[in-house]
C-alpha positions as CSV (number, residue, x, y, z in Angstrom):
1,M,-11.7,30.1,-5.8
2,W,-8.4,28.4,-6.7
3,F,-7.7,25.0,-5.2
4,K,-4.5,25.1,-3.1
5,N,-3.9,21.3,-3.2
6,L,-4.9,18.6,-5.5
7,K,-5.5,15.0,-4.4
8,L,-6.0,13.5,-7.8
9,Y,-8.4,10.8,-9.0
10,R,-10.2,9.8,-12.2
11,L,-13.8,9.3,-13.1
12,A,-14.4,5.6,-14.0
13,P,-14.5,5.2,-17.8
14,N,-18.2,4.3,-17.9
15,A,-19.3,6.7,-15.3
16,A,-22.3,8.8,-16.4
17,L,-22.3,11.3,-13.7
18,T,-24.5,14.4,-13.9
19,A,-25.0,17.3,-11.5
20,A,-28.6,16.3,-11.1
21,D,-27.6,12.8,-10.1
22,L,-25.1,14.2,-7.6
23,E,-27.7,16.6,-6.2
24,T,-30.1,13.8,-5.5
25,A,-27.5,11.5,-4.1
26,L,-25.9,14.1,-1.8
27,E,-29.1,15.4,-0.2
28,P,-29.4,12.7,2.5
29,L,-26.0,13.7,3.7
30,A,-26.5,17.5,3.5
31,F,-24.9,19.4,6.4
32,R,-27.0,19.7,9.5
33,P,-25.7,21.3,12.7
34,G,-24.8,18.8,15.4
35,G,-26.5,18.6,18.7
36,S,-25.1,20.0,21.9
37,Q,-23.4,16.7,22.7
38,D,-21.9,16.1,19.3
39,S,-18.2,16.8,19.1
40,Q,-18.2,16.9,15.3
41,S,-20.7,17.2,12.4
42,S,-20.1,17.2,8.7
43,G,-22.1,17.2,5.5
44,W,-22.5,18.7,2.0
45,M,-23.3,22.4,1.5
46,P,-23.8,24.5,-1.6
47,P,-20.4,25.7,-3.0
48,R,-22.2,29.0,-3.7
49,D,-24.9,30.3,-1.3
50,D,-27.6,30.6,-3.9
51,A,-27.0,27.2,-5.6
52,G,-27.6,23.6,-5.0
53,L,-25.3,21.0,-3.4
54,A,-23.7,20.2,-6.8
55,Y,-22.8,23.4,-8.7
56,A,-22.3,22.7,-12.4
57,S,-21.1,24.8,-15.3
58,H,-20.1,23.6,-18.7
59,G,-19.4,20.1,-17.6
60,Q,-17.5,21.2,-14.5
61,V,-18.9,20.4,-11.1
62,L,-18.0,21.7,-7.6
63,L,-18.9,20.2,-4.3
64,R,-18.3,21.5,-0.8
65,L,-18.0,19.3,2.3
66,H,-18.6,21.4,5.5
67,T,-17.2,20.2,8.8
68,E,-17.7,21.7,12.3
69,K,-15.6,20.5,15.2
70,K,-15.9,21.5,18.8
71,L,-12.6,22.4,20.3
72,L,-12.3,21.0,23.8
73,P,-8.6,20.8,24.8
74,A,-7.6,17.9,27.0
75,T,-6.0,20.4,29.4
76,V,-9.4,22.0,30.1
77,V,-11.0,18.6,30.8
78,N,-8.1,17.5,33.0
79,Q,-8.2,20.7,35.0
80,A,-11.9,20.4,35.6
81,S,-11.6,16.7,36.4
82,R,-9.0,17.4,39.1
83,A,-11.2,20.0,40.7
84,R,-14.3,17.7,40.6
85,A,-12.1,14.8,42.0
86,L,-11.2,17.0,45.0
87,E,-14.8,17.7,45.7
88,I,-15.7,14.0,45.6
89,E,-12.7,13.1,47.8
90,E,-13.9,15.5,50.4
91,R,-17.4,13.9,50.4
92,Q,-16.4,10.3,50.3
93,G,-13.2,10.5,52.4
94,Y,-10.8,9.0,49.8
95,K,-9.5,9.7,46.4
96,P,-11.4,8.5,43.4
97,G,-10.0,5.4,41.7
98,R,-9.0,5.0,38.1
99,K,-12.5,3.8,37.0
100,Q,-14.2,6.7,38.9
101,M,-11.7,9.2,37.4
102,K,-12.6,7.9,33.9
103,E,-16.3,8.4,34.6
104,I,-15.6,11.9,35.9
105,K,-13.8,12.9,32.7
106,E,-16.6,11.4,30.5
107,Q,-19.2,13.3,32.5
108,L,-17.3,16.6,32.4
109,T,-16.7,16.2,28.6
110,M,-20.4,16.0,28.1
111,E,-21.0,19.0,30.3
112,L,-18.4,21.2,28.6
113,L,-19.1,20.3,25.0
114,P,-22.1,22.6,24.6
115,R,-19.8,25.5,25.6
116,A,-16.8,24.5,23.5
117,F,-15.6,26.7,20.6
118,V,-16.6,25.5,17.1
119,I,-14.1,25.4,14.3
120,A,-15.5,25.2,10.8
121,H,-13.7,23.9,7.8
122,D,-14.6,23.4,4.1
123,T,-13.2,20.9,1.7
124,H,-14.0,21.4,-2.0
125,V,-14.2,18.8,-4.7
126,W,-13.8,19.4,-8.5
127,I,-15.3,16.9,-10.9
128,D,-14.5,17.4,-14.6
129,T,-17.1,15.4,-16.4
130,V,-15.5,16.5,-19.8
131,N,-11.9,15.3,-19.2
132,G,-12.6,12.8,-16.4
133,W,-10.6,14.5,-13.6
134,V,-11.6,14.4,-9.9
135,A,-9.6,16.6,-7.5
136,I,-10.0,17.1,-3.8
137,D,-8.6,20.3,-2.3
138,A,-6.9,18.6,0.7
139,A,-3.4,18.6,1.9
140,A,-3.8,15.5,4.0
141,A,-4.9,12.0,2.9
142,A,-7.2,11.7,5.9
143,K,-9.4,14.6,4.6
144,S,-9.6,13.2,1.1
145,D,-10.4,9.8,2.5
146,E,-13.3,11.4,4.5
147,V,-14.6,13.0,1.3
148,L,-14.4,9.8,-0.7
149,G,-16.0,7.8,2.2
150,L,-19.0,10.1,2.2
151,L,-19.4,10.0,-1.6
152,A,-19.1,6.2,-1.5
153,K,-22.1,6.1,0.9
154,T,-24.4,7.6,-1.8
155,L,-23.0,6.9,-5.2
156,T,-23.6,3.4,-6.5
157,P,-21.6,2.2,-8.4
158,F,-18.8,4.3,-7.1
159,P,-17.6,6.4,-10.1
160,I,-14.1,7.5,-8.8
161,V,-11.0,5.4,-9.4
162,P,-7.3,6.0,-8.6
163,L,-5.0,7.8,-11.1
164,H,-2.0,5.7,-12.2
165,V,0.9,6.9,-14.4
166,E,3.5,4.9,-16.2
167,M,6.5,6.5,-14.5
168,S,6.7,7.0,-10.8
169,P,6.8,10.7,-9.9
170,A,10.0,10.2,-7.8
171,A,11.8,8.6,-10.7
172,A,10.7,11.2,-13.1
173,M,11.6,14.2,-10.9
174,T,15.0,12.7,-10.1
175,Q,15.6,12.3,-13.9
176,W,14.5,15.9,-14.6
177,L,16.9,17.2,-11.9
178,Y,19.8,14.9,-12.9
179,E,19.6,15.8,-16.5
180,D,18.9,19.5,-15.7
181,E,15.9,19.5,-18.1
182,A,12.2,19.8,-17.2
183,P,9.6,18.2,-19.5
184,A,8.1,20.3,-22.2
185,G,5.9,23.2,-20.9
186,F,7.4,23.0,-17.4
187,T,10.3,24.8,-15.6
188,I,12.0,23.7,-12.4
189,D,11.7,26.1,-9.5
190,Q,13.6,26.5,-6.2
191,D,12.0,24.1,-3.7
192,T,13.4,20.6,-3.8
193,E,13.5,17.6,-1.5
194,L,15.7,14.5,-2.0
195,R,15.5,11.5,0.3
196,S,17.5,8.3,0.6
197,T,15.8,5.1,-0.5
198,G,17.7,3.2,2.1
199,E,16.8,2.5,5.7
200,S,18.4,5.8,6.9
201,R,15.8,7.9,5.0
202,A,18.3,10.7,5.1
203,T,16.7,13.9,3.6
204,V,18.0,17.0,2.0
205,R,15.8,20.0,1.5
206,Y,16.4,23.2,-0.6
207,V,13.9,25.9,0.3
208,R,13.8,28.9,-2.0
209,Q,17.2,27.9,-3.4
210,S,18.2,26.4,-6.7
211,V,20.0,23.1,-6.6
212,E,23.4,22.9,-8.3
213,L,23.6,20.2,-10.9
214,E,26.8,18.8,-9.3
215,D,25.0,18.6,-5.9
216,V,22.1,16.8,-7.5
217,R,24.3,14.2,-9.1
218,K,26.2,13.6,-5.8
219,H,22.9,13.0,-4.0
220,V,21.5,10.7,-6.7
221,Q,24.7,8.7,-6.8
222,A,24.5,8.4,-3.0
223,G,21.1,6.7,-3.3
224,K,18.7,9.6,-3.0
225,Q,15.5,10.3,-5.0
226,C,13.6,13.5,-5.5
227,T,10.4,13.3,-3.5
228,R,9.2,16.9,-3.8
229,L,9.8,19.4,-6.7
230,A,8.5,22.9,-7.3
231,L,7.5,23.4,-10.9
232,T,5.9,26.1,-13.0
233,W,3.6,25.2,-15.9
234,N,3.7,27.4,-19.0
235,D,4.4,30.5,-16.9
236,R,0.8,30.3,-15.7
237,V,0.5,28.1,-12.7
238,S,3.2,27.2,-10.0
239,F,2.9,24.1,-7.8
240,V,4.9,21.4,-5.9
241,L,4.7,17.8,-7.2
242,T,5.3,15.0,-4.6
243,E,6.3,11.4,-4.9
244,N,2.7,10.4,-4.2
245,L,1.4,12.3,-7.2
246,D,-0.1,15.0,-5.0
247,V,-0.1,18.5,-6.4
248,K,0.5,21.1,-3.6
249,R,0.8,24.8,-3.2
250,V,-1.1,25.5,-6.4
251,A,-1.0,29.2,-7.3
252,P,-2.0,31.1,-10.5
253,L,0.7,33.5,-11.7
254,D,0.3,37.1,-12.8
255,V,-0.8,36.3,-16.3
256,L,-3.9,34.5,-14.9
257,K,-4.5,36.9,-12.1
258,E,-5.1,39.6,-14.6
259,H,-8.0,37.6,-16.0
260,Q,-9.2,36.7,-12.6
261,D,-9.4,40.3,-11.5
262,A,-11.6,41.3,-14.4
263,Q,-14.7,43.0,-13.4
264,A,-18.0,41.0,-13.5
265,A,-21.5,42.3,-13.3
266,N,-22.2,40.5,-10.0
267,E,-20.9,37.9,-7.6
268,A,-22.6,35.1,-9.5
269,E,-20.9,36.0,-12.7
270,Q,-17.6,36.4,-11.0
271,F,-17.9,33.0,-9.4
272,D,-18.7,31.4,-12.8
273,A,-15.7,33.2,-14.4
274,D,-13.3,32.1,-11.7
275,M,-14.5,28.6,-11.8
276,A,-14.2,28.4,-15.6
277,L,-10.7,29.8,-15.5
278,M,-9.5,27.5,-12.7
279,C,-11.1,24.3,-14.2
280,G,-9.8,25.1,-17.7
281,E,-6.2,25.8,-16.6
282,L,-6.0,22.8,-14.2
283,A,-7.4,20.4,-16.8
284,R,-4.7,21.4,-19.2
285,L,-2.0,21.3,-16.5
286,L,-2.9,17.9,-15.4
287,A,-3.0,16.5,-19.0
288,D,0.5,17.8,-19.6
289,L,1.7,16.5,-16.2
290,V,0.4,13.0,-16.8
291,A,2.0,13.1,-20.3
292,A,5.4,14.1,-18.7
293,L,5.1,11.1,-16.4
294,G,4.8,8.7,-19.3
295,G,1.1,8.8,-19.8
296,E,-1.7,7.2,-17.9
297,R,-1.3,3.5,-17.0
298,Q,-4.5,1.5,-17.7
299,T,-5.4,-1.0,-15.0
300,R,-7.7,-4.0,-15.4
């Protein structure tokens, strides 16, 4: 149930978003399997099999974007195209030209698509209507942009806005390292990346290794800033913060896993318990993280 990555946003201050509203809005873009000639299809599916498209519990809402993509490697199309081109050459007495080869590839792509392997992928969205958080479980910006694009097609006015903080994450992380002091409630872990702010973009990475204070200060004095930093919050959740305010590699620690592993009467109760635990912990973590970055910057 735990999100592994958090692309962070905010609910607009005046957004009055309910699960019922979302359910109605998402229905036109519910997932429907693509046709034999479709290379990709995507749409909303219930986060839990026996629930609606917008699963809500105590002000927390989960959404699930389902994508199916047909895998048709270019090498397969090229190999089949060469074989087809040889057949055509034998019939017409000369090699197909560039335009004809393009048509051959397009035709073979259409013929091969129905037999292509299908790769399925889910992207989950967490909407906290109590505290105003919106998080997309995506490591890449392209995937979060796809989610936001689909939501924008159905929600008017669009209720999701960017999250802005007073202090840039890179400046804050650099300061924490340079002063060898994490903000209240956080501890610095072993993965660190420092990158030059100059044209060279020289980068130093420490993986599963603590950074010596003397080395940090040398790198900072040489013009580098911290762009990725592994942190632990209250001995409960570990994660990596990036310069873009992305939260990656989110993982609950043992103290939370004990609660997560508690027996529930059925799968539905277990799902609700896991969801409540994750949403509650992440909401508190994000509030502390924003506070550590100087608070939220209000934009007009």
